[in-house]
N, C-alpha and C positions, 0 to 999 in steps of 0.2 A: 373057682368059677371065674371065667374071664368076663370083663365088662365090655358090652357092645358099644362101639363108637357110633354115635348118630351121624349119618352121612348128610352133607350139605346139599340142598336142592337149589339150583340156580333158576332165576326167573326165565321163562321161555322168550325166544326172539320171534316176533311176527313181522310180516310186511303188511302194514296198514295203509290203506289209501289216504292220501293227504287230506281229503275233504272230511275224513272222519276224526281228525285231530283238532284240538283246541288248546290254548294256553291255560295253565292252571294258576289260580290266585295264590297257590302255596309256594310258588317259586320265590326263593329268598333274594334273588338278584333284583335290585331296584335301581342301581346306579350304573350308567353306561361306562364301560372302561375297556381299553384294549382295541382290538380290530373293530372297525365299524361294521354294521349289518350289511351295508353295500359291498364292502370289500369281502366279507365272508360269503355273500351270495355269489360274487364273481369267482371265488375260490371253489365253491361247491360246483358251479357251472363248469369249471375247468377240470377238476379232479374227482368230482362226486362227493358223496357224504362219507366222511371218514369215521364218524362216531355216531352210533345209534342214539335215538331219543329214548328217554326213560318216561314211560307212560303208565297210567292207571285207568281202568274202566270207569266210565261215568255211570252212576246209578240213578234210576228214576225215583220218584217219590215213594214208590212201593218197595224200593230196595233192590230192584232187579236191574241188570245191565241193559242199556238202551242202544248199544252198538257204537257209542262215541267214546273217545279216549282223551283224557287231559294230560298235559305235559308239565310236571313239576320240575324236571331237570332236562335242559336242552332248549330253553326258550329262545335263545339267540339263533340257534340253528333253525328252529321253526320259523322265526321271523325272516331269516334269510331265504328259506324255502318259499315263504309267502310272497316275498318280493319277486322271486323268479316266476311264481304263478301269475302274479299281477302283470309282469312283463311278458306273459304268454310264452315264456321259455320253458315252463314246466307244466304238465297237465295236472288238473285238479285231482284226478284219480290215480296219479302215480303212486305206487307202493313205496312207503317209507320204512326203512329198517327201524324197529322199535324193540326195546326190552320192556316186557309187560309185567308189572308188579301184580301179584295176586291180590284181589280185592279184600281178602280176609287177612292180609298181612298186618302184623302189629307195628311195622315200621311206618312212621308218619310220612306224609308227602314232603313236609318241610325238612324232615331228616334226610331224605334222599337228595333234595335240592342242595342242602348245605354240604353234605358229604361229597357230592360230585365236584363242588367248587373248592372245598378245603383239602381233599385228599390228593388232588393233582399236584405235581411238582414241576415248577417251571424249568425249562431247558437251561442248562448252564451256558453262559455266553460263549465259552470256548467250544462247546459242542456245535453251537450255531455257526461259529467261524469256520470250523472244520467241515461242516455240512456244505457251506457255500463253496469251499475248495473242492469238495467231492463233486458237486454239481458242475463246476467249471471244468474239472478234469474230464468229465464225461460229455463235454461238448457244449454246454450251455454258456452263452455270453453273459457279460455283466448286465446288459439291458434285459435279457430274458429272465435272469434270476430276479432282478429288481421288479419286473412286471409280475412275476409269479407270486411274490411276497409283498407287493404293494409298498415298496420302499423306493427311494431314489437310487440311480446308479452310483452316486457318490457314496451312499451308505454301504452298498455292496463292495465297492472298492476299499472302504475302510475296514469292513469285516475281513476281506481277503488279506489286507495288509496286516491286520492283527494276527491272523493265522500264520503269517510268514515270519513271525518273531522266532528267535532261537528256541528249539524244542525244550531245552532245559528251563528256559524262562516260562514257557507255556505250562510246563508241569508245576512250577512254583505258583503260577497264577491259579491253576486248577485246584491247588491245595490251599487257596486263600493266603498265599505268602506275599502277594503284592496286589495292589489295587488295579482296577481297570484303567484309571488315569495314568498310572505308572507304566502299564503295558502299552498304552497308546504312545507314550513318550519314546519307548524303545523302537517304534516303527520308523523313526526319522532317519535311522541309519541301517541299511540292510546287512551290514557285516555282523554275522552271528558271533564271531569270536570277540569283537569289540563290545557287543551288547553284553555278553557274559562277563567280560572284564570290568565293565562299568558297574554291573550289578554286584560283583564281588567287592568292589570298592565301597559302594554306598549302602548295601543292604542292612548293615548294622550301624549306619550313621544316623545322627539326629537330623541331618538334612538330606532327605531322599525325596524331595518334592519333584514332580514331573519336570519343572523348568530346569532343575539341576541336572537331571538325566539328559535332557535335550542339549544343555550347554556342553556336557562332557562328550556327547556323541558327535557334536558339530564343532568342537574346539579347533580342529585342524582344517576346517573349511572356511570359506569366505561368503558372507551374506550377499545376496543378490543386490542389496541396497548399498553395498560398498562402492565407493566412487570408482574404483578400478573396474568393477563389474558393470557399472552404469556406463562407463566410457567405452568399453569393448562391446557390451551388449550380450545378453545371455544366449541369443540365437547364434551369434558368431562364435561364442565359446563352445556351444554344443556342436556346431558344424565342424569344428576342428577336433572333435573326439572328447570334449570335456563332459563330465558327468555331473548330475545334480542330485541333491538330497531335497526331499519335500516332506512337509508335515501335513498329512491329510486331515488332522483332527483340530487344527487351529490355524489362524492366519500366520503364515511363515514369511511374509514380505517378499515373496518371490522365490524362497528357498535358499539353498546354500550351494556354492560351487566347490566341488570336491578336490579340484586340482589347482592349488594356488600357483604352483610353478608354471603351469600352462597359462594361467591368467596373466601372470607377470610378463611372460614372453609376449603374449598378445598385446599387452599394454605398451611394452617397449617397441614392438614392431609398428603399432599404430601411431605412436608418438614420432617415431623416426619417419614414417611415411608423411605425417603432417609437416615435419621439419623439411623434408625434401621438397614439398610443394611450396613452402615459404622461401626456400633457398633461391627459387627462380626470381625472387624480387631483387636479388643482388647483394644480400647482406654478406659481410665478410666472415662472420661466424654465427653459428646457431648452437646453443647449448640445450640439450634435452635432459630433463630430470623429472622423476615422478614427484619429488618434493624439492622446492627451492628453500635454501637456508634463510633464516631471518638476516636481513642485511645483504642479500645476494647481489644487489646492485651497488654496494658501497665501493667508492673509488672510481666508479664509471660515470662518464658524462652522459646525461640524458638529452637526446635530441628533441628540439621543439618542432613539432609538425603542425601543419595547417589542416583543419577539418576539411574533408572532401565535400564539395558543393553537392546539393541535392540535384538529382535528375528531374526532368520535367514531370515524369510519372510520380516520383516520390513527393515532389512539391504539391502536386494536385491531390495525392492521397492524404498528405498531411493537412491540407486545407479542408478537405471533406471531413476528416476526423475532428478537427478543431471546431468546425461549424456545428457539427452534431453535438459536440461536448457543450458548447456555449448555449445552444438551443435548449438542451435538457436542463442546464443550470438555471437558465432564465425561467423555464416553465415551472420549476419546482422551488423557485426562490421564496423564502418566507415559511416554508413548511418545516416543522420541527424534526421530522424524520422522513428520509427518502424511502420509497418502496424498494423492497429487496431487489427486484429485477432492474430498477433504474440505477441503484447503487452498484450492482454488478456490471451493468453496461458502462457506467462512468469509469470503473476500474479497467475494463477492457480497452476503452478509448485511450486512457492515460498510458497504458502499457504499449499500445500500438504507436502512439505519438512519440513516446520515449525511444522506441526502437528505431524510428525514422530519424529522430533528432541526434541519436548517438552515431556520429559520423566517424569513419576510419580516418586516420591521420595520413597526410601526404608529406613525405620527407624529401629533402634535397637529395637528388641522385648521387651527388658527390659525397655527401655525408653517409648515405647508405653503404657506399663502397668501403668505408672504414669502420662502420658500426656493426652491431650484431643484435641477436634476439634470443630470448629465452622461451622455450616451449615446455609446458608442464600441464598439470591438471589442477583445476580449482577444487574446492572442498566438496562440490556437488557432483564431480565426475565429468565436468565439461572441459573441453580443450581451452587452455589459457595461453595466449601468446603475448609476450611483452617485447615490443620492438624498440629499437633506437637507443642502444647503449654503446658508448665508445670507450674502449680501454685506454689507459694512459699511453701504452706503447703504440697505439694506432692513431694518436693525435697528429695532425699535420705539423710538419717541421717548419719552424719560422725561418724567414730569409736570413735573419741575423745569425742563425746557427751555421749557415754556410759561410757567411762572411767571417765568423769567428773561428773558422777552422774546425768545425765539428766533423764527425765521422762522414767522409764522403760517400761511403757505401749506403748511409742512411740519408744524410742531408741532401744528397744530390738527386734523390728520386721524388720526394715530395708527394703531392696528391696522386700522381700517376702510379707510384708504387702502391699506395693504399688501394686504389681501384683495381689494379692488376691482381694483388693478393686476394682482394675480396672475391673476385670472380673465380679465382683458382681454388679457393678453399671454402666457398659458400656452402657446400654440401657437407662440410665436416661436422659430424655430430658426435658428442661424447655423452653416452647414456650412463648415468650412475643411479642405481636404485638402492636406497638404503632403508633399513628398518631398525629403529632404536640405536642408531649410530653404527650399525653393523650391516654388512651385505645380507640379503635375504638368505636365510638358512644358516647364518653364522652364530648359532647358539653355543654357549660354553660347553665343552665336553664334561661329562660326569666324572671321568676318572682323574681330573685335575684336583678334585677336592679331597684332601686327606684329613679334614677336620681341623687343621690348624688355622688360626686367625691371621690370615695374610693381609698385607696392605691392600687397599683398594686399587683396582686397575688404574693405571695412569690416565688412560683415555676417559674412564668414568669420572675421575677427579677433575679432568679438564672440562667435561660436560657439566658437572655439578657447579663448578666455579663460574662457568658461563652463565648459568641460571642466576647465581648470586651477583655477578657483575651487572647483569641487566636489571635486577631488582635494586641494586645500589644506584644505578643511573636514574631509575624512576624516582627513587627516594630523594636523591640529591637535587633532581630537577624541580622538586616542589619544596625544597628547603634552602632558600636563598642565604640565610645566616650561616648554615653549615657549609654551603658552597663557598661563601666568602672566606670563612675560616680555613677551609681546605686549600683554597687558592693562595691565601697568605702564607700558610704553612709551607706549601711547595715553593713559593717565591723566596721566602726567607731561607729555606734549606738550600736552594740553588745558589743564593747569594753568599751565604756565610759558611756552607759546608760543601764546597764544590768537589772536593776529592772523594766524598762518600755520598753523593746525592742520588745515585742510581737506586732503583728499587722502589720508588714511590708508587702508590696505586693510582696516582693522577698524572696523566700526560698533559701538562698545562699548555701545550702549544695552541689550541687543543688538537690533538691528533686522534681521529676516530679509530678506536681499537676494534679490529675485526675478530670475531670469535670463530676460529677455524674449526674447533671441535665443539659440536653442539648437538643436543638431542633434536629429533625431528619436530617435537611438540613445542620447541622454544618460540617459534614465530607466532604460534597461536595462544601463547600464555597471556594471562591478565596484564602483567607488567609490560609485555611487548606492545599490546594494544594501547596502553596508557601512554607509552613513550611515543608511539607513532601518531596518536591523536594530537598530543601536545606539539609534536614537531610540525604536523600539518597545519595546525592553527597559527603557529608563528610564521611558517613559510607563506601562508596566505596573506599575512599582514605586511611582511617585509618587502620593500622595493628592491629585490635582488637584481643584479645585473647593471645597476646604475650607482656608482660609488657616491656621487654627489647627493642623489636622492636618499640613499641609505644613511649618509652622514646626517642629513637634515632630519630624517625620521628618528634616529637614535638620540639626537640632541634634544628633541622636544618631549621624549618619553618621560613620564613621571618616575620618581625614584623606585616605587614598588615594581613597576613594569621593567625597569632597567635591571633590578636585582633578579626578577623572575627570568628574564632573558639570559642574564649571566649564568644563573643556576642551570638553565636548560642547556646552554652551550657547553658549560663546564662538565655536565654529566656525561657527555659523549667521550670525555677523556678518561673516565673511570676504567681502570684495568685491575680487576681483582682475579685475573685468570691464573690458574696453575699452568705453568709451561715446563717443558723439558729443560733441565739444566744442561748447559753446554760447558764442559770443563776446559774447553780450549779457547774461551774468550768470546766467541760469537754467541749472541743471545744473552739471556739473563744468567747470572751466577747463582750458586746455591744460597749465598748470604743475601743476595738481592731478592731472590724469591721468598726467603723467610721474612725479610723486611716488608715486602709487598703484602704478604698475607697478614702480618701484624698490623700494618697501616690500614688495610681494608677492614680489619676488625674494629679499629678505632672509629672509622667512618660509620660502620654498621651500628655501633653503640650510639653514635651521635644522632643518627636518623631513626633509631629504635627499629631497626630492620627485623622483620619476622618473616622467614621464608615460608612458613605455613600460610600466613595471610597473603603472601605473594603468589600463592597458588601451587607450590611444589608439594607433592606427596609421593611416598614410596609405592610404586606400582611394579608389576612384573617387568614392564619395558624400561621404566626409568631407573630402576635400581636392582630389584630382587633377582632378576634373571641374569644380572651382569656380575654378580659376586658369588663367591663360594658358599656352600651350605652353612659353614660356620658363621659367616657374616649375617645370613638370614636369621639364624637362631639367635645371634647377638641382638639383632634389632627387635625381635619378638620378646626376648628376655628383658631388654631395657624398657619396652613399652608395656608389656603385659605380665612380666614376672617369670621366674624360673619354672614354675609349674606348667604354664602354658607352653613355654619353649620346649620342655621335655616331651610334651604330647606330639610335637612335630618331628622330633629328631630322627625317626625311622623312615620318614617319607622320602620318595625320590625327589630330585632337584625341582622338576617342573611342578609337581603337586605341592611341595613345600613352599615354593614361591607364590603359587596361587592362594594357598591358605594364609600365608603371611600377609599378602596384600589385603585380604578381607579383614584380618585381625588388626592390622595397622591403620586401616582407614579411619580417619577422624581422631587418631590418638595424638597427633601433633609430633610424632617421632621424626627426628632428622638425623642423617648421618653426620659424623663429626665435622666433615668438611663444611657443612652448612650451619653449624651451631655457632652461637656467639660466645666468645670466651668469658665475657663478663657474667653471663647468666650461668655458665657452667661453674665459674668460680664461687658463686653465691652458695651453692650446695651441690657438691660434685655429683653424687648419685642421683639426687632428686631432679636436677636440671638436665643431666645427661639423658635421662629417660624422657626424651621428647621435649626438653626445655620447659619444665614446669609440670610434668605429669605427677600425680600423687603416687609416691613410692609405695605406700601401704596398699593402695588399690592395685598397683602394677604387680604386686607379688601374690595376688589372689587370683584364682581361676573362677570366672563366672560362666554361666551357661552360654552367654553370647560369645565367650572367648574360645569355646571348644571347637576344635577342627571337625571337618565333615566326616571323619571316619569313626567317631566315637558314638556310643549308643545313647538312646534317649534315657534309659533307665540307669544312669550312673548313680551309685550309692553316695550317701552324704560325704563319706570320707574317701570316695573312690578316685578322686583326681590324682592325689599324690601316689596312691597305690598303683594306679594304672601307669603313671609316669615311671615309677620305680621298676615295674615289670618291663 
């Protein structure tokens, strides 16, 4: 005998006039959330009621139906309809679609209300993103979509941007394989292939934060806040076909410029155009460079110009600003704190007066004809022009040179020769744009690295020793006793060992040693600023240009000041530079270079030089991208141990350099060129690992040391196993 299956009977659907409906006290929703009633009313007015109300007949005291219906489920829709009736946009008798529950039902009204709210499933964000795309594809604009769903056009743009991420990544997001924040980060770069490539690198990494995704997707681009971009202007860059990356989900500081080569070309062209305008002033030469080396004006005579007088209009404007400034000062004299608007106004007045007071210099036309100028960018992206530098070869020829039988081709022309050459070659511009000591795009090729530990590149050694030379100068400049010992040692050696006196690290003339090979960041280093500040302080005090006055000044200096001045002057003769050995006699010999380096190490010990404290650290630009992979692994091995180094050995050169920079930051590791021999000699391995790093700690792998491609869930003994694999 077959069992009869009871058929389900659904509640009937009626169209009930609005004025027969009322809210039920059985509705479980008490707290407002989501779309407002006003917005819901507008949506109903636009597209009609999409979902029926759930109602029950109202019974009278005698238990009979009275023709009214209460609403336990759909209260917000009823409130929105009530608002439309109140606004006279909907008639009171308009039929409302309703599902009518049988009055005899065992299902409670609260049960219906709770079920309606709990059984619904929110739309997955990805479905919303794709729905916005479908609406746009069918002709709706961003503004129309925003108005229809009561969001801002910016939110619509964000949703459309999210839907444009690589399909493979959208599927991963749909399966909860990545977070919404990570998906947002991928929108910064529209290149689907690059998006997938980045995800493949980081999806199993411990560091897959959105900022890391953004960094990897924009690493070949230039920020709009970069001084080159500021100088050229984003509008000019885009006008020449340059493309931009933008982050719609957080502040991107103007975005990123995708074409660095185009940007550099525009910078060069704009600098050259500025130089051509300056050339009409009559300078003999103009040198254009994105960056000027530290000591770029060494050996050049600086012209002394006279400030240009103010025009009548400038003088009157300055007088008005000064009068207002003094009036405000007098009005608020004695108050503990100035009102914000007054303080701001005083700052504006100071800036305006300073702008007027900063006068351009007027040079002697004769001197302009033999001098030159440098055209470059300052650190903020503004054009910087340094005028009035005379090269030794362009100095005027003295009359005695002619009388003494000097070169008639040179001595016979004098100032006229200088002026003629100046006008003939004033527009000559030499543009050299360097990055990390290399031309832009001059990265080391991957195929040169065969795993062998090769000597450091000679150019890199020269740059590293330039850093050390400058740090030694700064240290000697504040160490009078060591400077005096150094001077005595040089003088004694010159006096008693004249046949083998070459190769000292001190040029006791003192001859300022120019660093021909140097990293671009040398001029902005801590020690460079200290040397420059000390030099400026002495220069401001010394009566230069008058030998009698200078003699008198030096004669009355106290002993401490004399020693301090001696140390400062002597420091400019420090030469701890590695140079190319010339086997044919010109330049330094191999034995001389060896002696110079050993001598420099003695001085470093005496002043307790610490290149880490002097500001040098191993970064991608200063070291890691300049050496083969074997050198990078050696650095990580010495600083963090063999286990950590093995975790990097399968990476490509660029990725390995970036990870090594992060791991070495704060470790105190130094390449052998920058280490002090006395510290290395104390305990070879211990001190070689960053001159004082804990050897036991360096041989262990902590979570902080793990590179970005490893998983979060590394087992307790997994580090060495993973490395072995």
